[in-house]
KEROKE-917488 format. One record per residue (C-alpha): x, y, z; residue number from 0. Coordinates in nm, 2 decimals, always signed. Layout:
KEROKE-917488
X Y Z NUM;
...
END
This chain:
KEROKE-917488
+2.32 +0.82 +0.79 0;
+2.42 +0.67 +0.45 1;
+2.17 +0.47 +0.24 2;
+2.29 +0.21 -0.01 3;
+2.02 +0.17 -0.27 4;
+1.99 -0.13 -0.50 5;
+1.77 -0.01 -0.78 6;
+1.73 +0.04 -1.15 7;
+1.99 +0.21 -1.36 8;
+1.99 +0.57 -1.24 9;
+1.86 +0.80 -1.51 10;
+1.75 +0.53 -1.75 11;
+1.38 +0.58 -1.68 12;
+1.20 +0.77 -1.40 13;
+1.12 +0.49 -1.16 14;
+0.94 +0.54 -0.83 15;
+1.26 +0.47 -0.64 16;
+1.44 +0.74 -0.83 17;
+1.16 +0.99 -0.76 18;
+1.18 +0.91 -0.39 19;
+1.55 +0.94 -0.37 20;
+1.55 +1.27 -0.56 21;
+1.41 +1.40 -0.23 22;
+1.57 +1.17 +0.02 23;
+1.93 +1.25 -0.11 24;
+1.88 +1.60 +0.03 25;
+1.89 +1.45 +0.38 26;
+2.11 +1.15 +0.36 27;
+2.43 +1.04 +0.18 28;
+2.33 +0.80 -0.09 29;
+2.52 +0.53 -0.28 30;
+2.30 +0.42 -0.57 31;
+2.38 +0.08 -0.71 32;
+2.26 +0.03 -1.07 33;
+2.06 -0.27 -1.16 34;
+2.18 -0.63 -1.10 35;
+2.00 -0.83 -1.37 36;
+1.69 -1.04 -1.29 37;
+1.74 -1.28 -1.58 38;
+2.02 -1.48 -1.74 39;
+2.16 -1.30 -2.04 40;
+2.08 -1.43 -2.38 41;
+2.31 -1.45 -2.68 42;
+2.13 -1.17 -2.87 43;
+2.22 -0.82 -2.99 44;
+2.01 -0.65 -2.72 45;
+2.18 -0.83 -2.43 46;
+2.52 -0.80 -2.58 47;
+2.47 -0.43 -2.63 48;
+2.35 -0.38 -2.27 49;
+2.65 -0.58 -2.13 50;
+2.89 -0.36 -2.33 51;
+2.72 -0.05 -2.21 52;
+2.74 -0.16 -1.85 53;
+3.11 -0.25 -1.88 54;
+3.17 +0.09 -2.03 55;
+2.98 +0.26 -1.74 56;
+3.18 +0.06 -1.49 57;
+3.51 +0.16 -1.65 58;
+3.40 +0.53 -1.68 59;
+3.31 +0.56 -1.31 60;
+3.68 +0.52 -1.23 61;
+3.75 +0.85 -1.39 62;
+3.86 +1.11 -1.13 63;
+3.59 +1.35 -1.25 64;
+3.31 +1.09 -1.26 65;
+3.06 +1.05 -0.98 66;
+3.12 +1.38 -0.82 67;
+2.75 +1.44 -0.81 68;
+2.67 +1.66 -0.51 69;
+2.32 +1.77 -0.44 70;
+2.24 +2.13 -0.36 71;
+2.21 +2.05 +0.01 72;
+2.57 +1.93 +0.02 73;
+2.49 +1.56 +0.07 74;
+2.69 +1.31 -0.13 75;
+2.51 +1.12 -0.41 76;
+2.71 +0.85 -0.58 77;
+2.61 +0.62 -0.87 78;
+2.79 +0.29 -0.88 79;
+2.79 +0.06 -1.18 80;
+2.82 -0.28 -1.02 81;
+3.06 -0.55 -1.15 82;
+2.83 -0.85 -1.11 83;
+2.70 -1.16 -1.27 84;
+2.33 -1.14 -1.38 85;
+2.25 -1.51 -1.31 86;
+1.96 -1.54 -1.07 87;
+1.93 -1.88 -0.91 88;
+2.30 -1.96 -0.93 89;
+2.46 -2.01 -0.59 90;
+2.80 -1.96 -0.74 91;
+2.70 -1.63 -0.90 92;
+2.55 -1.52 -0.57 93;
+2.89 -1.59 -0.39 94;
+3.09 -1.41 -0.65 95;
+2.85 -1.11 -0.65 96;
+2.87 -1.09 -0.27 97;
+3.25 -1.08 -0.28 98;
+3.28 -0.84 -0.57 99;
+3.01 -0.59 -0.47 100;
+3.09 -0.58 -0.10 101;
+3.45 -0.49 -0.19 102;
+3.34 -0.24 -0.46 103;
+3.09 -0.06 -0.24 104;
+3.31 -0.03 +0.06 105;
+3.52 +0.21 -0.14 106;
+3.22 +0.45 -0.16 107;
+3.11 +0.42 +0.21 108;
+3.22 +0.62 +0.51 109;
+3.33 +0.37 +0.78 110;
+3.21 +0.61 +1.05 111;
+2.86 +0.64 +0.92 112;
+2.58 +0.39 +0.99 113;
+2.43 +0.22 +0.69 114;
+2.07 +0.15 +0.58 115;
+2.01 -0.09 +0.29 116;
+1.73 +0.00 +0.05 117;
+1.65 -0.29 -0.19 118;
+1.42 -0.22 -0.48 119;
+1.52 -0.54 -0.66 120;
+1.52 -0.90 -0.51 121;
+1.88 -0.95 -0.65 122;
+2.00 -0.73 -0.37 123;
+1.94 -1.01 -0.12 124;
+2.29 -1.14 -0.16 125;
+2.43 -0.82 -0.01 126;
+2.22 -0.82 +0.30 127;
+2.44 -0.84 +0.61 128;
+2.76 -0.73 +0.43 129;
+2.78 -0.38 +0.57 130;
+2.67 -0.42 +0.93 131;
+2.37 -0.22 +0.83 132;
+2.12 -0.09 +1.09 133;
+1.81 -0.18 +0.89 134;
+1.70 -0.34 +0.56 135;
+1.41 -0.19 +0.37 136;
+1.25 -0.37 +0.08 137;
+1.06 -0.15 -0.17 138;
+0.84 -0.37 -0.39 139;
+0.71 -0.18 -0.70 140;
+0.63 -0.48 -0.92 141;
+0.50 -0.84 -0.90 142;
+0.83 -1.00 -1.00 143;
+0.67 -1.34 -1.02 144;
+0.48 -1.22 -1.32 145;
+0.69 -0.93 -1.45 146;
+0.80 -0.95 -1.82 147;
+1.17 -1.01 -1.88 148;
+1.24 -1.18 -1.55 149;
+1.35 -1.54 -1.46 150;
+1.04 -1.59 -1.25 151;
+1.12 -1.90 -1.03 152;
+1.47 -1.80 -0.91 153;
+1.37 -1.43 -0.87 154;
+1.06 -1.53 -0.67 155;
+1.29 -1.74 -0.44 156;
+1.52 -1.44 -0.40 157;
+1.23 -1.22 -0.31 158;
+1.10 -1.46 -0.04 159;
+1.45 -1.46 +0.11 160;
+1.46 -1.08 +0.10 161;
+1.12 -1.05 +0.26 162;
+1.23 -1.27 +0.55 163;
+1.55 -1.06 +0.61 164;
+1.38 -0.72 +0.56 165;
+1.31 -0.51 +0.87 166;
+1.04 -0.31 +0.68 167;
+0.86 -0.34 +0.35 168;
+0.69 -0.08 +0.13 169;
+0.46 -0.20 -0.14 170;
+0.34 +0.01 -0.43 171;
+0.00 -0.14 -0.46 172;
-0.25 -0.30 -0.22 173;
-0.24 -0.62 -0.41 174;
+0.14 -0.64 -0.36 175;
+0.11 -0.54 +0.01 176;
-0.11 -0.85 +0.06 177;
+0.17 -1.08 -0.03 178;
+0.39 -0.98 +0.26 179;
+0.37 -1.00 +0.65 180;
+0.12 -0.73 +0.76 181;
+0.33 -0.66 +1.08 182;
+0.61 -0.50 +0.88 183;
+0.45 -0.40 +0.55 184;
+0.31 -0.06 +0.45 185;
+0.12 +0.04 +0.13 186;
+0.31 +0.33 -0.02 187;
+0.13 +0.45 -0.34 188;
+0.32 +0.62 -0.62 189;
+0.35 +0.99 -0.61 190;
+0.37 +1.26 -0.87 191;
+0.57 +1.57 -0.95 192;
+0.26 +1.79 -0.96 193;
+0.45 +2.11 -1.04 194;
+0.61 +1.96 -1.35 195;
+0.29 +1.82 -1.50 196;
+0.06 +2.10 -1.42 197;
+0.29 +2.38 -1.55 198;
+0.18 +2.49 -1.90 199;
+0.41 +2.40 -2.18 200;
+0.41 +2.47 -2.56 201;
+0.27 +2.22 -2.81 202;
+0.54 +1.97 -2.93 203;
+0.61 +2.00 -3.30 204;
+0.58 +1.62 -3.37 205;
+0.23 +1.59 -3.22 206;
-0.02 +1.54 -3.51 207;
-0.22 +1.84 -3.61 208;
-0.56 +1.71 -3.53 209;
-0.85 +1.81 -3.29 210;
-0.87 +1.46 -3.14 211;
-0.56 +1.29 -3.02 212;
-0.54 +1.00 -2.78 213;
-0.20 +0.94 -2.62 214;
+0.01 +0.70 -2.42 215;
+0.37 +0.72 -2.29 216;
+0.58 +0.44 -2.15 217;
+0.73 +0.12 -2.28 218;
+0.53 -0.02 -2.58 219;
+0.56 -0.37 -2.44 220;
+0.36 -0.69 -2.42 221;
+0.13 -0.56 -2.15 222;
-0.04 -0.33 -2.40 223;
-0.36 -0.46 -2.56 224;
-0.26 -0.42 -2.92 225;
-0.58 -0.57 -3.06 226;
-0.78 -0.33 -2.85 227;
-0.58 -0.03 -2.98 228;
-0.62 -0.15 -3.34 229;
-1.00 -0.19 -3.30 230;
-1.03 +0.16 -3.15 231;
-0.81 +0.32 -3.42 232;
-1.02 +0.16 -3.70 233;
-1.35 +0.25 -3.53 234;
-1.24 +0.61 -3.48 235;
-1.05 +0.71 -3.79 236;
-1.09 +1.09 -3.71 237;
-0.88 +1.03 -3.39 238;
-0.50 +1.01 -3.39 239;
-0.34 +0.76 -3.16 240;
+0.01 +0.86 -3.03 241;
+0.25 +0.63 -2.85 242;
+0.57 +0.77 -2.68 243;
+0.83 +0.52 -2.57 244;
+1.06 +0.24 -2.68 245;
+0.89 -0.04 -2.88 246;
+0.95 -0.37 -2.71 247;
+0.68 -0.59 -2.86 248;
+0.52 -0.68 -3.19 249;
+0.32 -0.38 -3.32 250;
+0.27 -0.51 -3.68 251;
-0.11 -0.50 -3.63 252;
-0.08 -0.12 -3.60 253;
+0.18 -0.03 -3.86 254;
-0.07 -0.02 -4.15 255;
-0.30 +0.23 -3.97 256;
-0.24 +0.59 -4.08 257;
-0.39 +0.73 -3.75 258;
-0.14 +0.55 -3.53 259;
+0.19 +0.72 -3.46 260;
+0.50 +0.60 -3.27 261;
+0.71 +0.90 -3.17 262;
+0.99 +0.71 -2.99 263;
+1.11 +0.78 -2.63 264;
+1.11 +1.13 -2.49 265;
+1.29 +1.28 -2.18 266;
+1.06 +1.26 -1.88 267;
+1.05 +1.64 -1.83 268;
+0.91 +1.68 -2.18 269;
+0.62 +1.44 -2.13 270;
+0.38 +1.70 -1.98 271;
+0.38 +1.90 -2.30 272;
+0.25 +1.60 -2.49 273;
-0.02 +1.51 -2.24 274;
-0.14 +1.88 -2.21 275;
-0.19 +1.90 -2.59 276;
-0.38 +1.57 -2.65 277;
-0.74 +1.52 -2.57 278;
-0.74 +1.18 -2.40 279;
-0.48 +0.99 -2.20 280;
-0.48 +0.62 -2.25 281;
-0.41 +0.32 -2.02 282;
-0.49 +0.03 -2.27 283;
-0.35 -0.26 -2.07 284;
-0.41 -0.63 -2.09 285;
-0.55 -0.79 -1.78 286;
-0.27 -1.01 -1.67 287;
-0.09 -1.09 -1.35 288;
+0.16 -0.80 -1.38 289;
-0.11 -0.54 -1.45 290;
-0.33 -0.66 -1.17 291;
-0.05 -0.59 -0.93 292;
+0.07 -0.27 -1.09 293;
+0.02 +0.09 -0.99 294;
+0.15 +0.28 -1.29 295;
+0.33 +0.61 -1.23 296;
+0.17 +0.76 -1.54 297;
-0.18 +0.74 -1.39 298;
-0.11 +1.02 -1.13 299;
+0.09 +1.21 -1.39 300;
-0.21 +1.20 -1.63 301;
-0.43 +1.31 -1.34 302;
-0.21 +1.61 -1.26 303;
-0.25 +1.74 -1.62 304;
-0.63 +1.71 -1.59 305;
-0.71 +1.56 -1.93 306;
-0.97 +1.29 -1.96 307;
-0.84 +0.94 -1.90 308;
-0.97 +0.62 -2.08 309;
-0.84 +0.29 -1.93 310;
-0.90 -0.08 -1.93 311;
-0.99 -0.22 -1.59 312;
-0.73 -0.30 -1.33 313;
-0.73 -0.26 -0.95 314;
-0.51 +0.05 -0.92 315;
-0.74 +0.26 -1.15 316;
-1.07 +0.13 -1.01 317;
-1.05 +0.36 -0.70 318;
-1.08 +0.66 -0.94 319;
-1.36 +0.51 -1.14 320;
-1.59 +0.80 -1.06 321;
-1.36 +1.03 -1.26 322;
-1.19 +0.80 -1.51 323;
-1.35 +0.61 -1.79 324;
-1.27 +0.25 -1.67 325;
-1.38 +0.01 -1.95 326;
-1.44 -0.36 -1.97 327;
-1.47 -0.42 -2.34 328;
-1.35 -0.29 -2.68 329;
-1.69 -0.12 -2.73 330;
-1.67 +0.05 -2.39 331;
-1.32 +0.17 -2.47 332;
-1.43 +0.32 -2.80 333;
-1.74 +0.48 -2.64 334;
-1.51 +0.63 -2.37 335;
-1.31 +0.81 -2.63 336;
-1.62 +0.91 -2.83 337;
-1.78 +1.07 -2.53 338;
-1.48 +1.31 -2.50 339;
-1.56 +1.47 -2.83 340;
-1.84 +1.66 -2.68 341;
-1.62 +1.81 -2.40 342;
-1.58 +2.18 -2.48 343;
-1.49 +2.29 -2.12 344;
-1.30 +2.14 -1.83 345;
-1.52 +1.89 -1.65 346;
-1.57 +1.84 -1.27 347;
-1.39 +1.50 -1.30 348;
-1.09 +1.66 -1.46 349;
-1.07 +1.91 -1.17 350;
-1.12 +1.64 -0.92 351;
-0.83 +1.44 -1.07 352;
-0.60 +1.73 -1.04 353;
-0.69 +1.79 -0.68 354;
-0.63 +1.42 -0.59 355;
-0.29 +1.42 -0.76 356;
-0.19 +1.74 -0.59 357;
-0.21 +1.57 -0.25 358;
+0.01 +1.28 -0.36 359;
+0.35 +1.44 -0.41 360;
+0.68 +1.25 -0.40 361;
+0.80 +1.49 -0.14 362;
+0.53 +1.39 +0.11 363;
+0.60 +1.02 +0.06 364;
+0.97 +1.08 +0.10 365;
+0.90 +1.26 +0.43 366;
+0.71 +0.95 +0.55 367;
+1.00 +0.73 +0.47 368;
+1.25 +0.96 +0.65 369;
+1.04 +0.93 +0.97 370;
+1.02 +0.55 +0.93 371;
+1.40 +0.53 +0.88 372;
+1.46 +0.72 +1.20 373;
+1.22 +0.49 +1.38 374;
+1.39 +0.18 +1.26 375;
+1.73 +0.31 +1.36 376;
+1.62 +0.41 +1.71 377;
+1.47 +0.07 +1.76 378;
END
């Protein structure tokens, strides 16, 4: 069995699809197709730079030494940089991409092996039916109709088309699962690499030297409540607020605060060291359409470390409200942090969070998917 995966750029950030296929590639040959854009490119430095990088990656993959990535089990794992037009909603771009990508991918597929299509992005819909595949699986990890940086109307139309063609659908949140036909949809929550996040690591040198540190990692983007963060930092000057990740939104309201620190992006395997050595893990999200449908990977990773968590309210975190400080106002958020100051020992809630996350490993979810793939093929 060989699986063609249409996902995010491999290695760019640790997405849920990448976590799952880290385990699935031990059992199947995998051809991973890097992201086909979900919005029309703009004439700005960021988009030009990204286009140049993608062209360079496409050229590099033709090196005789490139893409010889073999997992320890002996299965083939290939990463393909697609030559495609990121122009959702254009029928001409769809036809061109179908022609270009089907030819490009056939060079990486074994004609004798059956194919499964795994689509983590709606833009993959144009390739459905091009490989005589046995089954099509749609993995929905986000509400693309409300996701930042997406051309919403054409991408929503692409998703509806993909849902109609998919043999099976996985949704990363209950809210997302409710959008799709119940007869072929399964809620598949995010997992966690428990061993990585629970293993003790030394304190990072760039973490502020302070007894009270509140931290967040992930994209510093427009789904963060910047006003809330500013209010908390002003109300709690003896706390240091640390943000790890690429800045993608206006943070000018925070730049004049001496107890707010932006440490930039860090490799995923180094993140546990930061979480283990701060006193509170933050989820300071705005309540918008995207957040209502999200199930952030970092929630379970925070839980695996076992440090107190202070969050704004959204559906995915409410199920853990017994053990997480889920807040509804600026005052609640500040009080949630203040209450942590009296914690001198590990609480029952922290132990409970670690136990919950221990049962939600990526390996267990990958095993569920393997069983479903076998079922789909046999039917």
